[in-house]
Backbone as JSON, one array per atom type, in Angstrom:
{
  "sequence": "XXXXXXXXXXXXXXXXXXXXXXXXXXXXXXXXXXXXXXXXXXXXXXXXXXXXXXXXXXXXXXXXXXXXXXXXXXXXXXXXXXXXXXXXXXXXXXXXXXXXXXXXXXXXXXXXXXXXXXXXXXXXXXXXXXXXXXXXXXXXXXXXXXXXXXXXXXXXXXXXXXXXXXXXXXXXXXXXXXXXXXXXXXXXXXXXXXXXXXXXXXXXXXXXXXXXXXXXXXXXXXXXXXXXXXXXXXXXXXX",
  "N": [[71.8, 79.19, 76.34], [71.1, 77.69, 74.15], [70.18, 79.64, 72.43], [72.56, 80.8, 71.88], [73.86, 78.63, 70.28], [72.13, 78.54, 68.47], [72.52, 80.93, 66.98], [75.03, 80.81, 66.34], [75.07, 78.63, 64.45], [74.13, 79.86, 62.11], [75.93, 81.5, 61.33], [79.53, 81.29, 59.51], [82.57, 80.09, 60.57], [84.53, 82.26, 59.56], [82.85, 84.24, 59.6], [81.93, 84.76, 62.17], [84.35, 85.56, 63.38], [84.91, 87.65, 62.28], [82.81, 89.12, 63.36], [83.48, 89.41, 65.99], [85.86, 90.56, 65.9], [85.02, 93.19, 64.99], [83.42, 93.82, 67.33], [85.44, 93.82, 69.25], [86.87, 96.19, 68.39], [85.0, 98.1, 69.14], [85.32, 98.32, 72.04], [87.77, 98.7, 72.33], [90.62, 100.56, 73.69], [91.71, 102.16, 71.87], [93.21, 104.95, 70.6], [92.89, 106.34, 68.17], [90.55, 105.04, 67.13], [88.98, 106.03, 69.01], [89.12, 108.79, 68.59], [88.06, 109.2, 66.09], [85.38, 108.31, 66.54], [84.26, 110.35, 67.94], [84.93, 112.44, 66.24], [82.99, 111.67, 64.41], [80.76, 112.01, 65.59], [80.74, 114.6, 66.32], [80.22, 115.66, 63.68], [77.97, 114.71, 63.14], [76.3, 116.25, 64.94], [76.55, 118.82, 63.88], [75.66, 118.49, 61.33], [72.87, 118.2, 62.21], [72.62, 120.54, 63.63], [72.72, 122.61, 61.5], [70.46, 121.75, 59.86], [68.32, 122.06, 61.26], [68.49, 124.8, 61.79], [68.14, 125.56, 59.11], [65.22, 124.5, 58.79], [64.03, 126.31, 60.79], [64.59, 129.1, 59.82], [63.33, 128.88, 57.37], [60.8, 128.28, 57.84], [60.19, 130.81, 58.96], [59.86, 132.13, 56.52], [62.12, 132.9, 54.86], [63.64, 132.42, 52.01], [64.31, 129.13, 50.39], [65.93, 128.65, 48.67], [67.89, 130.83, 48.98], [68.72, 130.13, 51.34], [69.82, 127.74, 51.03], [72.18, 128.7, 49.26], [73.69, 129.66, 51.34], [75.29, 127.55, 52.28], [77.28, 127.29, 50.34], [78.99, 129.45, 50.12], [81.96, 131.21, 48.95], [85.5, 130.85, 50.07], [87.26, 132.95, 49.51], [87.87, 136.43, 49.51], [85.32, 138.66, 48.69], [83.5, 141.7, 47.26], [80.89, 141.22, 48.31], [81.11, 139.79, 50.67], [82.45, 142.0, 52.05], [80.55, 143.88, 52.18], [78.69, 142.41, 53.44], [79.78, 142.46, 56.0], [79.78, 144.85, 56.82], [76.94, 145.12, 57.08], [76.54, 143.68, 58.95], [77.55, 144.81, 61.16], [76.05, 147.25, 61.14], [73.38, 146.54, 62.01], [73.66, 145.87, 64.41], [73.03, 148.09, 66.09], [70.83, 149.24, 68.13], [67.31, 149.4, 66.6], [68.28, 149.88, 64.06], [67.91, 150.74, 60.5], [68.57, 149.05, 57.64], [69.22, 149.51, 54.41], [69.39, 147.71, 51.62], [70.41, 147.92, 48.32], [70.47, 147.51, 44.6], [71.48, 145.83, 41.42], [69.37, 142.94, 40.41], [70.38, 139.81, 41.34], [72.65, 140.04, 42.63], [72.92, 138.81, 45.38], [71.69, 139.92, 47.61], [69.46, 138.97, 48.78], [70.51, 136.72, 49.97], [72.45, 137.69, 51.58], [70.98, 138.9, 53.7], [70.08, 136.85, 54.61], [71.89, 135.37, 55.53], [72.73, 137.09, 57.61], [70.4, 136.9, 59.22], [70.7, 133.94, 59.87], [72.99, 134.16, 61.42], [72.08, 135.72, 63.7], [69.95, 134.11, 64.4], [71.3, 131.91, 65.49], [72.13, 133.29, 67.87], [69.92, 133.39, 69.46], [68.22, 134.86, 68.44], [64.8, 136.0, 67.14], [63.56, 135.87, 63.6], [62.39, 137.01, 60.62], [60.93, 136.85, 57.35], [59.66, 138.58, 54.67], [58.17, 139.69, 51.57], [57.82, 143.09, 50.63], [55.56, 143.74, 49.47], [53.76, 141.64, 49.96], [53.3, 141.75, 52.54], [51.87, 144.45, 52.81], [49.63, 143.34, 51.2], [48.68, 141.4, 52.65], [47.89, 142.74, 55.13], [45.84, 144.61, 54.26], [43.99, 142.61, 53.86], [43.16, 141.87, 56.35], [41.99, 143.76, 57.69], [40.36, 144.32, 59.85], [41.69, 143.54, 62.06], [44.11, 144.76, 62.4], [46.14, 145.66, 64.3], [46.42, 143.5, 65.96], [46.71, 141.34, 64.38], [48.21, 140.94, 61.36], [49.91, 143.04, 61.67], [51.27, 143.05, 64.32], [52.35, 140.58, 64.22], [54.32, 141.37, 62.55], [55.71, 143.28, 63.94], [56.86, 141.83, 65.75], [59.3, 139.98, 65.68], [62.54, 140.09, 66.25], [64.51, 140.54, 64.06], [63.82, 141.8, 60.78], [63.09, 141.28, 57.5], [62.44, 142.85, 54.68], [61.73, 142.37, 51.55], [62.17, 143.0, 47.88], [61.17, 145.72, 47.81], [60.89, 147.43, 45.75], [59.04, 146.79, 44.15], [56.6, 147.58, 45.2], [54.02, 149.77, 45.17], [53.8, 152.58, 45.74], [51.46, 153.79, 47.46], [48.93, 155.52, 49.26], [48.23, 153.92, 51.26], [50.1, 151.82, 51.44], [52.62, 153.45, 51.96], [51.69, 154.61, 54.33], [51.47, 152.09, 55.99], [54.03, 150.77, 55.81], [55.62, 152.81, 56.67], [54.45, 152.99, 59.45], [54.94, 150.38, 60.5], [57.77, 150.26, 60.35], [58.59, 152.3, 62.01], [57.68, 151.44, 64.41], [59.0, 149.21, 64.88], [61.67, 150.61, 64.86], [61.42, 152.27, 67.17], [61.23, 150.27, 69.02], [63.75, 149.33, 68.97], [64.42, 147.38, 67.25], [66.22, 145.76, 64.5], [65.85, 146.37, 61.26], [65.48, 145.29, 57.66], [65.62, 146.46, 54.54], [65.11, 145.56, 51.18], [65.84, 146.09, 47.76], [65.62, 146.67, 44.2], [66.51, 149.1, 43.22], [68.01, 151.98, 41.95], [70.75, 154.08, 43.16], [70.01, 156.76, 43.52], [67.3, 156.29, 43.66], [66.53, 155.25, 45.91], [66.4, 156.64, 48.64], [64.17, 158.65, 47.86], [62.04, 156.53, 47.53], [62.0, 155.31, 49.71], [60.94, 156.96, 51.33], [60.46, 159.99, 53.57], [60.16, 159.85, 56.31], [60.92, 157.2, 57.06], [63.66, 157.51, 55.99], [64.64, 159.43, 57.53], [65.03, 158.26, 60.11], [66.67, 156.18, 59.35], [68.97, 157.55, 58.97], [69.63, 158.3, 61.56], [69.77, 155.65, 62.6], [71.57, 152.99, 61.3], [71.67, 152.56, 57.71], [72.51, 152.88, 54.02], [73.52, 150.34, 51.67], [75.37, 149.71, 48.85], [74.93, 147.3, 46.47], [76.54, 146.33, 43.87], [78.29, 145.08, 42.48], [79.56, 142.3, 40.51], [77.3, 139.36, 39.43], [76.17, 137.15, 42.2], [76.4, 134.64, 41.64], [78.56, 134.77, 39.61], [80.94, 135.74, 41.56], [81.1, 134.01, 43.45], [82.16, 131.96, 41.64], [84.68, 133.08, 40.75], [86.1, 133.52, 43.04], [86.46, 130.9, 43.8], [88.29, 130.24, 41.68], [90.46, 131.46, 42.6], [90.53, 134.19, 41.79]],
  "CA": [[72.83, 78.45, 75.69], [70.45, 77.03, 73.01], [70.04, 80.61, 71.53], [73.89, 80.85, 71.32], [74.22, 77.71, 69.07], [71.26, 78.87, 67.02], [73.11, 82.05, 66.3], [76.35, 80.17, 65.84], [74.74, 77.92, 63.21], [73.75, 80.95, 61.25], [77.45, 81.97, 60.71], [80.37, 80.34, 59.46], [83.71, 80.61, 61.49], [84.84, 83.49, 59.32], [81.93, 85.51, 59.92], [81.9, 84.95, 63.62], [85.8, 86.08, 63.47], [84.81, 89.3, 61.83], [81.86, 90.07, 64.27], [84.4, 89.32, 67.26], [86.93, 91.7, 65.71], [84.2, 94.51, 65.27], [83.12, 94.17, 68.85], [86.69, 94.32, 70.08], [87.1, 97.36, 68.14], [84.08, 99.07, 69.94], [85.47, 98.38, 73.23], [89.16, 98.97, 72.69], [90.98, 101.98, 74.19], [92.59, 102.84, 70.84], [92.97, 106.69, 70.61], [92.35, 106.58, 66.77], [89.06, 104.82, 67.18], [88.01, 107.1, 70.05], [89.02, 110.18, 67.89], [87.17, 109.11, 64.97], [84.1, 108.41, 66.81], [84.33, 111.8, 68.55], [84.9, 113.35, 65.08], [81.99, 111.7, 63.49], [79.7, 112.32, 66.36], [80.52, 116.3, 65.96], [79.94, 115.99, 62.33], [76.34, 114.55, 63.04], [75.63, 117.24, 65.8], [76.93, 120.05, 63.12], [74.55, 118.36, 60.31], [71.49, 118.46, 62.85], [72.37, 122.02, 63.73], [72.57, 123.1, 60.34], [69.17, 121.29, 59.56], [67.56, 122.95, 62.5], [68.76, 126.25, 61.41], [67.47, 125.56, 57.72], [63.95, 124.67, 59.01], [63.58, 127.33, 61.53], [64.48, 130.13, 58.77], [62.6, 128.48, 56.13], [59.32, 128.43, 58.3], [60.12, 132.28, 59.14], [59.61, 132.95, 55.42], [63.41, 132.89, 54.32], [63.64, 131.45, 50.52], [64.94, 128.21, 50.57], [67.08, 128.93, 47.49], [69.1, 131.67, 49.63], [69.34, 129.54, 52.46], [70.77, 126.56, 50.34], [73.3, 129.3, 48.94], [74.64, 129.93, 52.54], [76.22, 126.39, 52.24], [78.14, 127.59, 48.98], [79.85, 130.59, 50.17], [83.45, 131.34, 48.72], [86.28, 131.18, 51.14], [87.88, 134.0, 49.64], [87.41, 137.84, 49.98], [84.53, 139.37, 47.85], [82.73, 142.59, 47.61], [79.87, 140.47, 48.93], [81.63, 139.63, 51.87], [82.74, 143.28, 52.69], [79.28, 144.41, 52.32], [77.9, 141.58, 54.66], [80.39, 142.81, 57.35], [79.02, 146.19, 56.95], [75.43, 144.87, 57.28], [76.26, 142.89, 60.48], [77.99, 145.78, 62.03], [74.93, 148.18, 61.16], [72.43, 145.84, 62.72], [74.05, 145.89, 65.99], [72.72, 149.28, 66.31], [69.07, 149.19, 68.16], [66.62, 150.07, 66.0], [68.83, 150.07, 62.73], [67.0, 150.39, 59.35], [69.56, 148.85, 56.62], [68.58, 149.49, 52.77], [70.17, 146.96, 50.75], [69.89, 148.18, 46.87], [71.48, 146.85, 43.53], [70.9, 145.08, 40.26], [69.0, 141.63, 40.52], [71.2, 138.77, 41.28], [73.95, 140.39, 43.67], [72.94, 138.04, 46.61], [71.07, 140.73, 48.56], [68.42, 137.95, 49.72], [71.39, 135.73, 50.43], [73.0, 138.43, 52.74], [69.93, 139.02, 54.59], [69.63, 135.55, 55.16], [73.21, 135.0, 56.41], [72.44, 137.93, 58.84], [69.43, 135.94, 60.1], [71.37, 132.98, 60.48], [74.06, 134.54, 62.7], [71.09, 136.07, 64.74], [69.43, 132.96, 65.01], [72.43, 131.25, 66.41], [72.35, 133.74, 69.28], [68.83, 133.15, 70.2], [67.35, 136.21, 67.98], [63.88, 135.66, 66.34], [63.86, 136.66, 62.47], [61.28, 136.75, 59.53], [61.31, 137.37, 55.91], [58.64, 139.01, 53.65], [58.11, 140.45, 50.55], [56.86, 144.25, 51.12], [53.91, 143.7, 48.86], [52.94, 140.62, 50.51], [52.89, 142.37, 53.85], [50.75, 145.03, 52.73], [48.4, 142.79, 50.64], [48.17, 140.7, 54.19], [47.16, 143.68, 55.77], [44.52, 145.05, 53.53], [43.06, 141.58, 53.88], [42.99, 141.62, 57.79], [41.74, 145.33, 58.29], [39.41, 144.46, 60.98], [42.42, 143.08, 63.31], [45.32, 145.02, 61.97], [47.1, 145.6, 65.51], [46.34, 141.91, 66.83], [46.76, 140.07, 63.36], [49.3, 141.13, 60.61], [50.91, 144.33, 61.88], [51.7, 142.54, 65.29], [53.33, 139.37, 63.8], [55.73, 141.74, 61.73], [56.56, 143.76, 64.86], [57.23, 140.69, 67.04], [60.41, 139.39, 65.4], [63.9, 140.91, 66.46], [65.06, 141.0, 62.93], [62.9, 141.85, 59.87], [63.45, 141.56, 56.22], [61.24, 143.38, 53.6], [62.52, 142.15, 50.33], [61.33, 143.25, 46.69], [60.55, 146.96, 48.11], [60.79, 148.26, 44.48], [57.7, 146.3, 43.4], [55.65, 148.02, 46.09], [53.28, 150.61, 44.74], [53.9, 153.8, 46.89], [50.11, 154.36, 47.69], [48.84, 156.04, 50.61], [48.16, 152.97, 52.24], [51.31, 151.16, 51.51], [53.29, 154.37, 52.54], [51.49, 154.67, 55.89], [51.58, 150.95, 56.75], [55.18, 150.67, 55.97], [56.03, 153.7, 57.85], [54.3, 152.79, 60.76], [55.88, 149.28, 61.02], [59.22, 150.63, 60.56], [58.59, 153.17, 63.16], [57.45, 150.67, 65.67], [60.09, 148.59, 65.24], [62.64, 151.46, 65.36], [61.21, 152.57, 68.65], [61.27, 149.06, 69.91], [65.08, 148.86, 68.93], [64.75, 146.1, 66.41], [66.75, 146.06, 63.27], [64.82, 146.3, 59.82], [66.52, 145.16, 56.36], [64.67, 146.64, 53.39], [66.03, 145.13, 49.96], [65.37, 146.63, 46.66], [66.78, 146.62, 43.01], [66.41, 150.52, 42.94], [69.27, 152.87, 41.85], [71.28, 154.81, 44.34], [69.48, 157.99, 43.58], [66.03, 155.94, 43.85], [66.43, 154.65, 47.22], [65.45, 157.48, 49.57], [62.6, 158.96, 47.51], [61.15, 155.41, 47.64], [61.54, 154.69, 51.11], [60.09, 158.24, 51.98], [61.3, 160.99, 54.69], [59.82, 159.24, 57.6], [62.15, 156.03, 57.25], [65.14, 157.92, 55.6], [65.18, 160.12, 58.75], [65.18, 157.18, 61.09], [67.82, 155.33, 58.76], [70.28, 158.4, 59.1], [69.79, 158.01, 63.1], [70.61, 154.29, 63.0], [71.66, 152.21, 59.99], [72.36, 153.19, 56.55], [72.39, 152.16, 52.77], [74.6, 149.44, 51.37], [75.04, 149.53, 47.72], [75.34, 145.93, 45.84], [76.6, 146.67, 42.66], [78.97, 144.22, 41.88], [79.11, 141.11, 39.62], [76.25, 138.62, 40.09], [76.49, 136.54, 43.16], [77.19, 133.42, 41.09], [80.03, 135.1, 39.18], [81.59, 136.19, 42.74], [81.56, 132.65, 43.86], [83.17, 131.3, 40.73], [85.93, 133.82, 40.55], [86.64, 133.31, 44.48], [86.82, 129.5, 43.91], [89.19, 129.96, 40.93], [91.37, 132.37, 42.99], [90.51, 135.47, 40.93]],
  "C": [[72.44, 78.19, 74.32], [70.47, 78.41, 72.0], [71.65, 80.74, 70.83], [74.47, 80.22, 70.21], [73.48, 78.12, 68.09], [71.94, 80.0, 66.4], [74.37, 81.6, 65.68], [76.09, 79.4, 64.5], [74.37, 78.99, 62.07], [74.98, 81.6, 60.5], [78.34, 81.01, 60.68], [81.47, 80.93, 60.43], [84.2, 82.06, 60.93], [84.15, 84.69, 59.69], [81.69, 85.78, 61.59], [83.25, 85.84, 64.01], [85.53, 87.55, 63.43], [83.73, 89.94, 62.84], [82.58, 90.23, 65.58], [85.39, 90.67, 67.12], [86.29, 92.88, 65.7], [83.99, 94.68, 66.74], [84.29, 94.53, 69.89], [86.87, 95.66, 69.8], [86.19, 98.37, 68.81], [84.81, 99.23, 71.07], [86.89, 98.51, 73.53], [89.49, 100.38, 73.21], [91.91, 102.79, 72.93], [92.24, 104.15, 70.4], [92.66, 107.01, 69.29], [91.06, 106.41, 66.64], [88.21, 105.79, 67.88], [88.04, 108.58, 69.12], [87.98, 110.2, 66.53], [85.91, 108.85, 65.29], [83.8, 109.68, 67.45], [83.95, 112.61, 67.3], [83.33, 113.04, 64.52], [80.65, 111.94, 64.21], [79.54, 114.05, 66.18], [80.15, 116.47, 64.71], [78.29, 115.79, 62.38], [75.64, 115.84, 63.99], [75.71, 118.58, 64.77], [75.82, 119.9, 62.01], [73.39, 118.77, 61.01], [71.38, 119.75, 62.89], [71.8, 122.63, 62.78], [71.0, 122.94, 59.7], [68.29, 121.97, 60.49], [67.37, 124.37, 62.16], [67.73, 126.59, 60.26], [65.81, 125.53, 58.02], [63.41, 125.76, 59.85], [63.36, 128.68, 60.58], [63.65, 129.97, 57.67], [60.97, 128.64, 56.62], [59.12, 129.97, 58.65], [59.91, 133.01, 57.85], [60.9, 132.87, 54.42], [63.35, 132.09, 53.15], [64.7, 130.64, 50.83], [66.29, 128.09, 49.74], [68.06, 129.73, 48.11], [69.36, 130.95, 50.64], [70.26, 128.35, 52.02], [72.17, 127.35, 50.04], [74.18, 129.44, 50.11], [75.55, 129.01, 52.67], [77.38, 126.38, 51.08], [78.99, 128.89, 48.99], [81.23, 130.48, 49.87], [84.2, 131.49, 49.93], [87.16, 132.61, 50.98], [87.59, 135.5, 49.94], [86.72, 138.29, 48.8], [83.84, 140.67, 48.25], [81.48, 142.33, 48.58], [80.09, 140.49, 50.16], [81.85, 140.99, 52.81], [81.39, 143.88, 53.09], [78.4, 143.77, 53.5], [78.64, 141.95, 56.01], [79.94, 144.08, 57.88], [77.51, 146.08, 57.68], [75.34, 144.3, 58.91], [76.75, 143.85, 61.4], [76.72, 146.67, 62.26], [73.8, 147.63, 62.32], [72.5, 145.47, 64.24], [73.51, 146.95, 66.6], [71.2, 149.19, 66.76], [68.29, 149.96, 67.37], [66.83, 150.31, 64.52], [67.87, 149.91, 61.53], [68.32, 150.33, 58.19], [68.77, 148.87, 55.32], [69.72, 148.68, 52.02], [69.77, 147.34, 49.0], [70.95, 147.65, 45.91], [70.85, 146.34, 42.69], [70.54, 143.74, 40.92], [70.25, 140.81, 40.31], [72.61, 138.76, 41.94], [74.07, 139.4, 44.85], [72.56, 139.05, 47.57], [70.17, 139.81, 49.45], [69.53, 137.1, 50.51], [71.97, 136.38, 51.59], [72.27, 138.69, 53.8], [69.79, 137.87, 55.28], [70.67, 135.02, 56.17], [73.22, 135.86, 57.52], [71.62, 137.28, 59.61], [69.92, 134.79, 60.64], [72.07, 133.09, 61.54], [73.16, 134.75, 63.73], [70.5, 134.97, 65.54], [70.22, 132.18, 65.95], [72.47, 132.18, 67.91], [70.84, 133.92, 69.9], [67.79, 134.07, 69.58], [66.09, 135.59, 67.11], [64.07, 136.52, 64.93], [62.6, 136.28, 61.7], [61.62, 137.49, 58.43], [59.99, 137.53, 55.31], [58.89, 139.69, 52.44], [57.39, 141.64, 50.97], [55.63, 144.17, 50.57], [53.15, 142.71, 49.51], [52.51, 141.1, 52.11], [51.81, 143.49, 53.69], [49.31, 144.5, 52.1], [47.75, 142.16, 51.95], [47.15, 141.51, 55.07], [45.99, 144.47, 55.39], [43.37, 143.77, 53.72], [42.54, 141.41, 55.49], [42.67, 143.36, 58.36], [41.0, 145.34, 59.59], [40.52, 144.26, 62.33], [43.8, 143.61, 62.85], [46.73, 145.1, 63.21], [47.38, 144.05, 66.18], [46.71, 141.0, 65.56], [48.31, 140.73, 62.71], [50.46, 141.87, 61.29], [51.91, 143.72, 63.19], [52.78, 141.47, 65.13], [54.62, 140.02, 63.1], [56.47, 142.81, 62.82], [57.41, 143.03, 65.79], [58.89, 140.51, 66.55], [61.46, 140.51, 65.63], [64.55, 141.36, 65.07], [64.13, 140.86, 61.65], [63.45, 141.88, 58.57], [62.23, 141.75, 55.31], [62.05, 143.21, 52.15], [61.45, 142.92, 48.95], [60.56, 144.96, 47.05], [60.27, 147.7, 46.58], [59.63, 148.0, 43.99], [56.44, 146.76, 44.09], [55.16, 149.4, 45.5], [53.08, 151.73, 45.9], [52.46, 154.63, 46.99], [50.0, 154.78, 48.93], [48.99, 155.07, 51.68], [49.27, 152.22, 52.43], [52.37, 152.24, 52.26], [53.05, 154.44, 54.0], [51.73, 153.46, 56.53], [53.06, 150.43, 56.81], [55.93, 151.34, 56.96], [55.89, 153.52, 59.06], [54.82, 151.55, 61.36], [57.18, 149.41, 61.13], [59.6, 151.51, 61.58], [58.44, 152.31, 64.26], [58.49, 149.99, 65.81], [61.68, 149.29, 65.66], [62.58, 151.93, 66.9], [61.35, 151.54, 69.56], [62.7, 148.45, 69.76], [65.44, 147.53, 68.35], [65.13, 146.41, 65.05], [65.71, 145.61, 61.99], [65.73, 146.14, 58.56], [65.4, 145.32, 55.25], [65.72, 146.58, 52.01], [65.14, 145.65, 48.74], [66.32, 146.5, 45.29], [66.84, 148.17, 42.44], [67.85, 151.08, 42.79], [69.56, 153.58, 43.09], [70.21, 156.25, 44.52], [67.98, 157.82, 43.81], [65.76, 155.63, 45.22], [65.75, 155.43, 48.09], [64.38, 158.1, 49.25], [61.68, 157.92, 47.73], [60.83, 154.9, 48.94], [60.6, 155.89, 51.97], [60.84, 158.95, 53.11], [61.3, 160.27, 55.9], [60.99, 158.16, 57.85], [63.47, 156.57, 57.01], [65.64, 158.78, 56.92], [65.55, 159.28, 59.63], [66.61, 156.41, 60.74], [69.18, 156.15, 59.0], [70.65, 158.43, 60.61], [70.51, 156.67, 63.34], [70.2, 153.41, 61.58], [72.23, 152.69, 58.82], [72.13, 152.55, 55.2], [73.51, 151.54, 52.08], [74.26, 149.2, 49.76], [75.5, 148.29, 47.31], [75.49, 146.14, 44.53], [77.84, 146.2, 41.82], [78.62, 143.26, 41.1], [77.98, 140.46, 40.1], [76.9, 137.8, 41.25], [77.17, 135.07, 42.62], [78.55, 133.57, 40.41], [81.17, 135.35, 40.27], [82.05, 134.98, 43.01], [82.49, 131.74, 42.76], [84.69, 132.08, 40.5], [86.8, 133.55, 41.98], [87.14, 131.97, 44.48], [87.93, 129.52, 42.88], [90.5, 130.73, 41.28], [91.39, 133.51, 42.44], [89.79, 136.39, 41.77]]
}
């Protein structure tokens, strides 16, 4: 009782009335209050889910800039979205090899990140790396290639090898990439290879071994539209 009087002494009548009104609102059966509370709870759950996805994909190597771009995709139809649907359909084929190519800035990495996010929601593991970094890490781990770097790149369900155009096609690089992609192909795991190469340069750069498997499962997606930023602006303006 003394505690009640002490608490009351800290508040004037108007403040106490306000507190009582808020408490009454919390226990009321007012449908609008319940709907608002349910909506707020759903929004918190969605925000937490997105944060968890972002952290998971970021820790798997996907660029934070590309992941942030996923929350700014335009609502309207764009060539980017049409290409993304084609990629999404292709990676459903076991062992698919999908090559994205085109000028810098067209959103190829964002597209691969979008595919990875969708697969993550299905419980699939994903990994991103630049092709050069894979080969460099492999060179530095020569004594444990199968149990080290190579096995880490074979393991994820979906693998993205970006900036393939910057990889010097040495015997070591060609052998390493071919072996990795073939192992994933045989295991039924899709691989996405991204480059800024022109159409006529893609297959020669990939090499006959990868191209042969890609024709069996997968394909080449040409990304030669306006920049990703311009596409977003046009869609937002209704153009």
